[in-house]
Structure formats: structure tokens, C-alpha cells
Backbone as ProteinMPNN parsed JSONL, in Angstrom:
{"seq_chain_A": "MTPWYKQFWPWFFIMVPVITFTMGGVMLYLAISTQDSLVVDDYYKQGKAINASLARQQRARDLGLRPQLQIADGSFVIRLNASEAVDGQALRLTLYHTTLQARDISLLLTRDATGRYRGYSEKKTQGKWRITLEPVDNSWKVEQQVVLPVSAPVVLEP", "coords_chain_A": {"N_chain_A": [[45.588, -0.135, 50.799], [42.844, -0.567, 48.597], [40.478, -3.252, 47.991], [40.025, -4.965, 44.783], [37.349, -5.13, 43.905], [36.144, -2.899, 44.857], [36.934, -0.874, 43.314], [36.532, 1.395, 40.516], [37.239, 0.923, 37.752], [37.581, -1.961, 37.188], [34.885, -2.85, 37.303], [33.774, -1.298, 35.308], [35.076, -2.344, 33.022], [34.061, -4.921, 33.101], [31.33, -4.516, 32.734], [31.045, -3.573, 30.097], [31.294, -5.828, 28.166], [29.102, -7.311, 29.183], [26.839, -5.674, 28.787], [27.029, -5.485, 25.999], [26.605, -8.185, 25.15], [24.014, -8.526, 26.142], [22.496, -6.611, 24.668], [23.013, -7.611, 22.125], [21.67, -10.063, 22.303], [19.019, -9.152, 22.562], [18.699, -7.888, 20.073], [19.03, -10.107, 18.361], [16.792, -11.645, 19.13], [14.703, -9.905, 18.274], [15.206, -9.895, 15.513], [14.662, -12.541, 14.82], [12.016, -12.973, 15.686], [10.303, -11.077, 14.503], [8.711, -9.936, 11.448], [9.328, -8.486, 8.322], [7.101, -6.825, 6.378], [7.517, -5.637, 3.954], [9.415, -6.923, 2.467], [10.072, -9.032, -0.26], [9.706, -12.437, -1.016], [9.949, -14.037, -3.362], [11.444, -12.984, -6.014], [11.415, -13.42, -8.756], [8.78, -14.208, -9.44], [7.512, -11.85, -8.703], [8.612, -10.109, -10.592], [7.518, -11.142, -12.974], [4.837, -10.6, -12.437], [4.882, -7.828, -12.415], [5.425, -7.293, -15.102], [3.035, -8.292, -16.258], [1.269, -6.513, -15.109], [2.082, -4.114, -16.299], [1.291, -4.624, -18.919], [-1.473, -4.654, -18.592], [-1.886, -2.013, -17.864], [-1.155, -0.77, -20.24], [-3.232, -1.688, -21.838], [-5.363, -0.243, -20.717], [-4.591, 2.317, -21.515], [-4.841, 2.002, -24.286], [-7.598, 1.701, -24.493], [-8.343, 4.225, -23.885], [-8.962, 5.149, -21.334], [-9.807, 7.327, -18.716], [-10.524, 7.561, -15.817], [-12.493, 9.323, -13.389], [-12.148, 10.082, -10.054], [-13.969, 10.71, -7.21], [-13.847, 11.637, -3.893], [-15.496, 11.805, -0.884], [-16.288, 12.2, 2.433], [-15.902, 9.427, 3.086], [-17.142, 8.222, 0.976], [-16.767, 6.829, -2.214], [-16.653, 7.619, -5.544], [-16.672, 6.72, -8.897], [-16.312, 7.842, -12.167], [-16.466, 6.718, -15.36], [-15.12, 7.234, -18.617], [-15.327, 5.573, -20.73], [-17.526, 3.323, -21.24], [-17.654, 0.862, -22.465], [-15.423, -0.507, -21.679], [-15.909, -1.845, -19.378], [-18.38, -3.197, -19.353], [-20.625, -3.532, -17.592], [-19.504, -4.789, -15.378], [-18.347, -5.045, -11.976], [-16.1, -2.785, -10.309], [-12.829, -2.854, -8.916], [-11.437, -1.029, -6.439], [-8.488, -0.035, -5.013], [-6.714, 1.308, -2.388], [-3.544, 1.878, -1.559], [-1.612, 2.431, 1.209], [1.319, 4.389, 1.57], [3.259, 3.647, 3.441], [2.162, 2.134, 5.581], [0.852, -0.924, 5.78], [-1.392, -1.873, 7.103], [-3.26, 0.125, 6.877], [-4.295, -0.007, 4.341], [-6.891, 0.1, 1.863], [-9.515, -1.658, 0.36], [-11.971, -1.811, -2.03], [-15.063, -2.863, -3.49], [-16.606, -1.622, -6.162], [-19.826, -0.866, -7.289], [-22.045, -0.455, -10.059], [-24.303, 2.243, -10.427], [-27.617, 3.582, -11.203], [-27.083, 5.858, -12.688], [-24.798, 5.321, -14.027], [-22.451, 5.613, -12.726], [-19.842, 4.416, -10.577], [-19.935, 3.235, -7.306], [-18.841, 3.193, -3.885], [-18.118, 2.586, -0.391], [-16.237, 3.446, 2.512], [-15.198, 3.32, 5.896], [-12.718, 3.96, 6.804], [-10.026, 6.262, 7.411], [-8.75, 8.528, 4.966], [-6.585, 10.227, 4.719], [-3.463, 11.51, 3.63], [-0.639, 10.17, 1.746], [-1.264, 8.127, -1.027], [-1.316, 5.175, -3.078], [-3.272, 4.61, -5.703], [-5.25, 2.12, -7.163], [-7.181, 1.017, -9.829], [-9.3, -1.359, -11.231], [-11.092, -3.679, -13.329], [-13.221, -6.481, -12.36], [-12.495, -8.717, -13.841], [-9.829, -8.295, -14.351], [-8.821, -7.184, -16.757], [-7.777, -4.719, -17.497], [-5.898, -1.968, -16.055], [-5.575, 0.838, -13.953], [-3.406, 3.065, -12.432], [-2.202, 5.234, -9.912], [-0.474, 7.751, -7.979], [-1.624, 9.698, -5.278], [-2.234, 12.525, -3.145], [-4.221, 12.774, -0.416], [-6.615, 14.597, 1.557], [-8.61, 15.702, -1.241], [-10.503, 18.206, -2.92], [-11.516, 18.49, -5.496], [-12.413, 16.301, -8.263], [-10.265, 13.485, -8.839], [-8.357, 12.778, -11.581], [-7.555, 9.787, -12.943], [-4.782, 8.699, -14.527], [-3.81, 6.363, -16.95]], "CA_chain_A": [[45.131, -0.36, 49.433], [41.476, -1.098, 48.582], [40.33, -4.445, 47.152], [39.693, -4.675, 43.376], [35.904, -5.012, 43.684], [35.721, -1.57, 45.282], [37.469, 0.066, 42.337], [35.618, 1.704, 39.407], [37.652, 0.399, 36.454], [37.236, -3.369, 36.929], [33.443, -2.958, 37.016], [33.553, -0.693, 33.989], [35.504, -3.307, 32.002], [33.16, -6.076, 33.151], [30.003, -4.127, 32.249], [31.036, -3.384, 28.638], [30.854, -7.043, 27.472], [27.774, -7.729, 29.65], [25.866, -4.855, 28.05], [27.123, -5.859, 24.588], [25.923, -9.471, 24.971], [22.584, -8.321, 26.394], [21.929, -5.923, 23.499], [23.074, -8.558, 21.016], [20.572, -11.013, 22.497], [17.768, -8.455, 22.233], [18.654, -7.706, 18.611], [18.807, -11.423, 17.773], [15.393, -11.978, 19.377], [13.875, -9.09, 17.37], [15.428, -10.34, 14.132], [14.033, -13.839, 14.626], [10.586, -13.002, 16.005], [9.498, -10.138, 13.717], [8.785, -10.12, 9.998], [9.184, -7.251, 7.565], [6.1, -7.073, 5.338], [7.911, -5.009, 2.699], [10.397, -7.749, 1.786], [9.458, -10.026, -1.134], [10.462, -13.683, -1.004], [10.182, -14.575, -4.694], [11.62, -11.845, -6.909], [11.085, -13.813, -10.121], [7.329, -14.102, -9.586], [7.182, -10.43, -8.645], [8.971, -9.53, -11.889], [6.495, -11.551, -13.936], [3.61, -9.872, -12.103], [5.067, -6.444, -12.85], [5.243, -7.275, -16.562], [1.605, -8.442, -16.525], [0.643, -5.259, -14.697], [2.375, -3.125, -17.336], [0.447, -4.94, -20.075], [-2.832, -4.218, -18.272], [-1.897, -0.546, -17.931], [-1.153, -0.432, -21.658], [-4.604, -1.947, -22.31], [-6.164, 0.91, -20.283], [-4.236, 3.431, -22.412], [-5.43, 1.714, -25.6], [-9.037, 1.957, -24.397], [-8.551, 5.658, -23.668], [-9.597, 5.339, -20.026], [-9.39, 8.405, -17.818], [-11.556, 7.601, -14.785], [-12.468, 10.413, -12.422], [-12.448, 9.597, -8.708], [-14.41, 11.732, -6.25], [-13.871, 11.098, -2.535], [-16.094, 12.735, 0.075], [-16.87, 11.589, 3.638], [-15.861, 7.978, 3.011], [-17.824, 7.756, -0.23], [-15.902, 6.804, -3.391], [-17.457, 7.602, -6.764], [-15.855, 6.668, -10.117], [-17.001, 8.08, -13.439], [-15.645, 6.253, -16.474], [-15.441, 7.85, -19.898], [-15.483, 4.514, -21.731], [-18.328, 2.285, -20.574], [-17.422, -0.442, -23.095], [-14.271, -1.144, -21.047], [-16.33, -2.564, -18.189], [-19.531, -4.053, -19.708], [-21.477, -3.814, -16.444], [-18.794, -5.446, -14.281], [-17.958, -4.232, -10.833], [-14.712, -2.337, -10.318], [-12.09, -3.001, -7.666], [-10.638, 0.148, -6.123], [-7.6, -0.332, -3.901], [-5.862, 2.408, -1.953], [-2.395, 1.36, -0.813], [-0.885, 3.451, 1.952], [2.719, 4.313, 1.152], [4.14, 3.039, 4.444], [1.489, 1.279, 6.549], [0.015, -1.906, 5.109], [-2.637, -2.038, 7.851], [-4.206, 1.184, 6.489], [-4.766, -0.213, 2.97], [-8.344, 0.019, 1.685], [-9.912, -2.335, -0.864], [-13.42, -1.693, -2.19], [-15.709, -3.342, -4.707], [-17.538, -0.577, -6.559], [-20.892, -1.335, -8.168], [-22.6, 0.583, -10.93], [-25.652, 2.679, -10.082], [-28.487, 3.884, -12.349], [-26.516, 6.966, -13.465], [-23.596, 4.856, -14.712], [-21.275, 5.823, -11.88], [-19.495, 3.305, -9.694], [-19.917, 3.771, -5.948], [-18.454, 2.357, -2.761], [-17.998, 3.333, 0.862], [-15.309, 2.933, 3.517], [-15.145, 4.14, 7.107], [-11.324, 4.252, 7.138], [-9.55, 7.605, 7.05], [-7.985, 8.512, 3.724], [-5.638, 11.333, 4.654], [-2.073, 11.129, 3.416], [-0.2, 9.792, 0.401], [-1.799, 6.817, -1.386], [-1.214, 4.665, -4.449], [-4.622, 4.169, -6.036], [-5.341, 1.168, -8.264], [-8.549, 0.747, -10.271], [-9.316, -2.421, -12.227], [-12.343, -4.441, -13.309], [-13.137, -7.763, -11.671], [-11.812, -9.694, -14.699], [-8.415, -7.894, -14.455], [-8.436, -6.982, -18.151], [-6.995, -3.485, -17.567], [-5.546, -1.441, -14.739], [-5.154, 2.237, -13.875], [-2.707, 3.219, -11.158], [-1.651, 6.582, -9.761], [-0.265, 8.196, -6.612], [-2.288, 10.96, -4.95], [-2.215, 12.96, -1.754], [-5.597, 13.056, -0.03], [-7.865, 14.797, 0.849], [-8.732, 16.661, -2.326], [-11.9, 18.593, -3.095], [-11.889, 18.263, -6.887], [-12.213, 14.91, -8.669], [-8.916, 13.085, -9.247], [-8.347, 12.058, -12.866], [-6.563, 8.721, -12.904], [-4.16, 8.518, -15.839], [-3.186, 5.028, -17.058]], "C_chain_A": [[43.744, -1.033, 49.47], [41.394, -2.321, 47.686], [39.807, -4.074, 45.752], [38.207, -4.445, 43.17], [35.34, -3.686, 44.189], [36.232, -0.481, 44.345], [36.458, 0.266, 41.19], [35.978, 0.938, 38.131], [37.395, -1.101, 36.252], [35.755, -3.551, 36.596], [33.104, -2.351, 35.66], [33.913, -1.691, 32.883], [34.653, -4.581, 31.996], [31.81, -5.726, 32.513], [29.95, -3.95, 30.724], [30.656, -4.671, 27.914], [29.468, -7.523, 27.912], [26.694, -6.966, 28.897], [25.856, -5.231, 26.572], [26.395, -7.174, 24.319], [24.417, -9.336, 25.185], [21.916, -7.665, 25.186], [21.968, -6.824, 22.267], [21.965, -9.59, 21.103], [19.223, -10.394, 22.164], [17.633, -8.287, 20.73], [18.412, -9.031, 17.893], [17.357, -11.857, 17.95], [14.475, -11.197, 18.425], [14.019, -9.536, 15.923], [14.724, -11.656, 13.853], [12.517, -13.764, 14.75], [9.729, -12.041, 15.177], [9.707, -10.383, 12.236], [8.542, -8.779, 9.323], [8.235, -7.508, 6.405], [6.492, -6.47, 3.986], [8.891, -5.852, 1.893], [9.68, -8.836, 0.993], [10.337, -11.264, -1.162], [10.854, -14.144, -2.405], [10.246, -13.429, -5.713], [11.232, -12.181, -8.345], [9.582, -13.703, -10.37], [6.888, -12.644, -9.553], [7.502, -9.747, -9.971], [7.967, -9.89, -12.965], [5.187, -10.809, -13.692], [3.708, -8.417, -12.537], [4.88, -6.333, -14.356], [3.775, -7.417, -16.938], [0.86, -7.165, -16.179], [0.881, -4.169, -15.742], [1.533, -3.367, -18.58], [-0.995, -4.495, -19.824], [-2.941, -2.697, -18.282], [-1.882, -0.074, -19.384], [-2.542, -0.643, -22.265], [-5.526, -0.793, -21.919], [-5.858, 2.128, -21.151], [-4.871, 3.239, -23.783], [-6.934, 1.97, -25.606], [-9.353, 3.435, -24.187], [-9.217, 5.969, -22.344], [-8.962, 6.501, -19.276], [-10.444, 8.54, -16.727], [-11.376, 8.787, -13.853], [-12.949, 9.875, -11.082], [-12.803, 10.783, -7.823], [-14.523, 11.067, -4.884], [-14.427, 12.166, -1.612], [-16.733, 11.95, 1.203], [-16.937, 10.071, 3.559], [-16.556, 7.387, 1.801], [-16.875, 7.888, -1.423], [-16.784, 6.671, -4.625], [-16.517, 7.667, -7.958], [-16.755, 6.945, -11.308], [-16.045, 7.695, -14.557], [-16.084, 6.959, -17.749], [-15.654, 6.822, -20.994], [-16.224, 3.348, -21.089], [-18.112, 0.911, -21.198], [-16.246, -1.184, -22.474], [-14.683, -2.026, -19.877], [-17.458, -3.543, -18.476], [-20.338, -4.468, -18.49], [-20.796, -4.503, -15.281], [-18.584, -4.478, -13.121], [-16.487, -3.851, -10.98], [-14.106, -2.541, -8.938], [-11.2, -1.775, -7.509], [-9.811, -0.176, -4.891], [-6.743, 0.889, -3.636], [-4.773, 1.813, -1.073], [-1.717, 2.523, -0.106], [0.598, 3.284, 1.653], [3.618, 3.628, 2.166], [3.464, 2.028, 5.353], [0.502, 0.342, 5.861], [-1.335, -2.075, 5.808], [-3.683, -0.985, 7.47], [-4.735, 1.023, 5.071], [-6.281, -0.391, 2.942], [-8.619, -0.668, 0.357], [-11.437, -2.336, -0.925], [-13.869, -2.324, -3.493], [-16.786, -2.327, -5.044], [-18.561, -1.144, -7.536], [-21.503, -0.158, -8.907], [-24.015, 0.938, -10.482], [-26.42, 3.041, -11.352], [-27.926, 4.994, -13.227], [-25.255, 6.559, -14.22], [-22.318, 5.091, -13.932], [-21.087, 4.619, -10.966], [-19.285, 3.854, -8.293], [-19.492, 2.718, -4.936], [-18.259, 3.222, -1.535], [-17.007, 2.645, 1.79], [-15.306, 3.885, 4.7], [-13.719, 4.507, 7.502], [-10.952, 5.663, 6.684], [-8.637, 7.529, 5.834], [-7.028, 9.688, 3.621], [-4.235, 10.802, 4.455], [-1.798, 10.773, 1.97], [-0.61, 8.351, 0.122], [-1.433, 6.463, -2.816], [-2.558, 4.024, -4.75], [-4.571, 3.26, -7.254], [-6.81, 0.913, -8.555], [-8.485, -0.293, -11.375], [-10.677, -3.11, -12.199], [-12.13, -5.792, -12.631], [-12.393, -8.797, -12.511], [-10.335, -9.371, -14.936], [-7.951, -7.678, -15.894], [-7.623, -5.7, -18.352], [-6.761, -2.975, -16.15], [-5.109, 0.005, -14.869], [-4.578, 2.44, -12.481], [-2.082, 4.598, -11.084], [-1.456, 6.888, -8.286], [-0.94, 9.543, -6.425], [-2.092, 11.256, -3.471], [-3.634, 13.402, -1.421], [-5.593, 13.81, 1.29], [-7.739, 15.834, -0.266], [-10.216, 16.989, -2.499], [-12.388, 18.333, -4.512], [-11.717, 16.783, -7.236], [-10.783, 14.665, -9.152], [-9.043, 12.312, -10.552], [-7.207, 11.055, -12.824], [-6.05, 8.47, -14.309], [-3.521, 7.141, -15.909], [-1.7, 5.114, -17.373]], "O_chain_A": [[43.504, -1.941, 50.265], [42.152, -2.431, 46.722], [39.223, -3.007, 45.563], [37.833, -3.629, 42.328], [34.167, -3.391, 43.962], [35.982, 0.703, 44.57], [35.627, -0.606, 40.935], [35.095, 0.36, 37.496], [36.997, -1.467, 35.146], [35.412, -4.324, 35.702], [32.232, -2.855, 34.952], [33.157, -1.866, 31.928], [34.548, -5.244, 30.963], [31.216, -6.558, 31.826], [28.896, -4.161, 30.125], [29.745, -4.624, 27.088], [28.73, -8.084, 27.103], [25.731, -7.566, 28.421], [24.792, -5.29, 25.956], [25.639, -7.268, 23.351], [23.632, -9.968, 24.477], [20.869, -8.13, 24.735], [21.046, -6.796, 21.453], [21.378, -9.955, 20.084], [18.377, -11.044, 21.551], [16.56, -8.522, 20.174], [17.664, -9.073, 16.916], [16.754, -12.385, 17.016], [13.565, -11.778, 17.834], [13.035, -9.55, 15.183], [14.232, -11.862, 12.743], [11.804, -14.425, 13.995], [8.508, -12.196, 15.163], [10.715, -10.948, 11.812], [7.649, -8.029, 9.717], [8.534, -8.326, 5.535], [5.856, -6.768, 2.976], [9.172, -5.524, 0.74], [8.779, -9.491, 1.516], [11.555, -11.169, -1.312], [11.98, -14.596, -2.611], [9.216, -12.969, -6.208], [10.766, -11.307, -9.075], [9.159, -13.166, -11.393], [5.988, -12.25, -10.295], [6.739, -8.894, -10.425], [7.601, -9.045, -13.782], [4.502, -10.431, -14.643], [2.718, -7.835, -12.98], [4.251, -5.391, -14.838], [3.308, -6.732, -17.849], [-0.075, -6.778, -16.879], [-0.023, -3.386, -16.036], [1.104, -2.413, -19.23], [-1.663, -4.013, -20.738], [-3.975, -2.152, -18.667], [-2.531, 0.917, -19.719], [-2.976, 0.138, -23.112], [-6.384, -0.401, -22.709], [-6.764, 2.891, -21.487], [-5.379, 4.19, -24.377], [-7.483, 2.41, -26.616], [-10.508, 3.845, -24.299], [-9.958, 6.946, -22.236], [-7.739, 6.632, -19.215], [-11.184, 9.523, -16.704], [-10.254, 9.203, -13.564], [-14.025, 9.286, -10.989], [-12.035, 11.738, -7.704], [-15.21, 10.057, -4.733], [-13.913, 13.283, -1.551], [-17.617, 11.127, 0.968], [-17.952, 9.487, 3.938], [-16.556, 6.169, 1.621], [-16.254, 8.933, -1.617], [-17.566, 5.728, -4.741], [-15.664, 8.552, -8.035], [-17.828, 6.356, -11.441], [-14.96, 8.261, -14.69], [-17.266, 7.246, -17.938], [-16.116, 7.167, -22.081], [-15.608, 2.484, -20.466], [-18.356, -0.105, -20.546], [-16.083, -2.38, -22.716], [-13.901, -2.863, -19.427], [-17.487, -4.626, -17.891], [-20.702, -5.637, -18.362], [-21.45, -4.783, -14.276], [-18.638, -3.259, -13.283], [-15.729, -4.514, -11.688], [-14.788, -2.414, -7.922], [-10.324, -1.515, -8.335], [-10.353, -0.545, -3.849], [-6.122, 1.437, -4.547], [-5.043, 1.308, 0.017], [-1.297, 3.487, -0.746], [1.08, 2.161, 1.5], [4.65, 3.075, 1.786], [4.137, 1.131, 5.86], [-0.561, 0.772, 5.413], [-2.326, -2.391, 5.15], [-4.872, -1.186, 7.716], [-5.547, 1.836, 4.63], [-6.875, -0.951, 3.863], [-8.028, -0.31, -0.662], [-12.108, -2.797, -0.003], [-13.136, -2.318, -4.482], [-17.763, -2.181, -4.309], [-18.2, -1.823, -8.497], [-21.478, 0.98, -8.437], [-24.825, 0.057, -10.194], [-25.922, 2.829, -12.458], [-28.265, 5.064, -14.408], [-24.698, 7.36, -14.971], [-21.225, 4.801, -14.419], [-22.036, 3.909, -10.632], [-18.548, 4.822, -8.104], [-19.744, 1.525, -5.104], [-18.239, 4.45, -1.628], [-16.945, 1.417, 1.849], [-15.399, 5.101, 4.534], [-13.522, 5.284, 8.436], [-11.492, 6.183, 5.708], [-7.853, 6.591, 5.687], [-6.695, 10.103, 2.511], [-3.855, 9.781, 5.028], [-2.61, 11.037, 1.083], [-0.344, 7.458, 0.926], [-1.26, 7.342, -3.66], [-2.937, 3.027, -4.137], [-3.931, 3.584, -8.255], [-7.592, 0.627, -7.648], [-7.726, -0.15, -12.334], [-11.344, -3.124, -11.164], [-10.997, -6.191, -12.363], [-11.727, -9.671, -11.955], [-9.657, -10.106, -15.654], [-6.797, -7.963, -16.214], [-6.848, -5.618, -19.305], [-7.338, -3.474, -15.183], [-4.365, 0.359, -15.784], [-5.177, 2.042, -11.481], [-1.504, 5.083, -12.058], [-2.173, 6.36, -7.436], [-0.852, 10.421, -7.283], [-1.823, 10.366, -2.665], [-4.181, 14.297, -2.065], [-4.651, 13.671, 2.069], [-6.88, 16.715, -0.231], [-11.078, 16.146, -2.252], [-13.554, 17.99, -4.71], [-10.953, 16.082, -6.573], [-10.173, 15.524, -9.788], [-9.754, 11.309, -10.62], [-6.042, 11.427, -12.686], [-6.814, 8.069, -15.187], [-2.76, 6.777, -15.013], [-1.035, 4.085, -17.496]]}, "name": "protein", "num_of_chains": 1, "seq": "MTPWYKQFWPWFFIMVPVITFTMGGVMLYLAISTQDSLVVDDYYKQGKAINASLARQQRARDLGLRPQLQIADGSFVIRLNASEAVDGQALRLTLYHTTLQARDISLLLTRDATGRYRGYSEKKTQGKWRITLEPVDNSWKVEQQVVLPVSAPVVLEP"}
């Protein structure tokens, strides 16, 4: 008869809990050391911010804003149909990537002599984006999801 340590089954039964504890330790380490950027800590503040955002979108509808966004080779050009909504202020254009926060783009667009707002970014803009346009004073907001690249101007509906 062979000794127990030369048999297959004792080692099999020993390895199951060893592997389980090892994987549990790895999972615990990952849970403690990493942070999920999509999770919100304060839901109440987020809810209040959403309500304020909806009021700003309603203000854009009341002003009749329908900005047209043209994107070509990293250049962003906005044409507004209601210049009284801005009064010479700069516009903030933010492109939020749907899954990767590191790819988000935020630009400050300034008005040129033709009345268009221009900005430039070297980041790639291919894929699905949530575009937000607002003046510096945050009096209104236009937000829309688009899939880029597009050749024609994108009309942003409030």
C-alpha cells in the first residue's frame, strides 16, 4: 500500500481550499485598492444637480437655441442661432465619452469675427459621445448624444 502523500485525492482536496483562499485574497485586494469612477457617493447632491441641469436645459429651449457643431480635424466650430443668449461670453464644450472618463474632452470656445465659436483639441473623437454646450455663466445648457465622426454639422437640440 502506498503512503497518502503519493495519492491523487488527498492533494486534490487540499488544493481546493488553498486555491479558494488565494483567489479570495486577490479579490479582496482588488476591491480595496481600486476605485470605480462611475459610482456616486452623494446621491442627494447628484439629484439636486440633475434638477438644476433640467432647469438650464429648459432655459435653452425657451431661448430657442439650436447650435450647430462642426467637427473637422480636431477643430470644433459652433454656430449659434440666438446671439443674445451668450452676449459675447465664451462657451464651454464638453465631450463625455460613454465609457472611458480618461477620454473626456473639455474646451473653452471663443467667438471669432464671424460670430462663430471655435476651439481645438488633439484628442481623437471617434465613437459615442455625450456633448454638453453651455456658456461660462451656466445660464443655459444643451446636451445631446452623438456618434462621431460625422461630415455634416450636428444640430444640438436642447
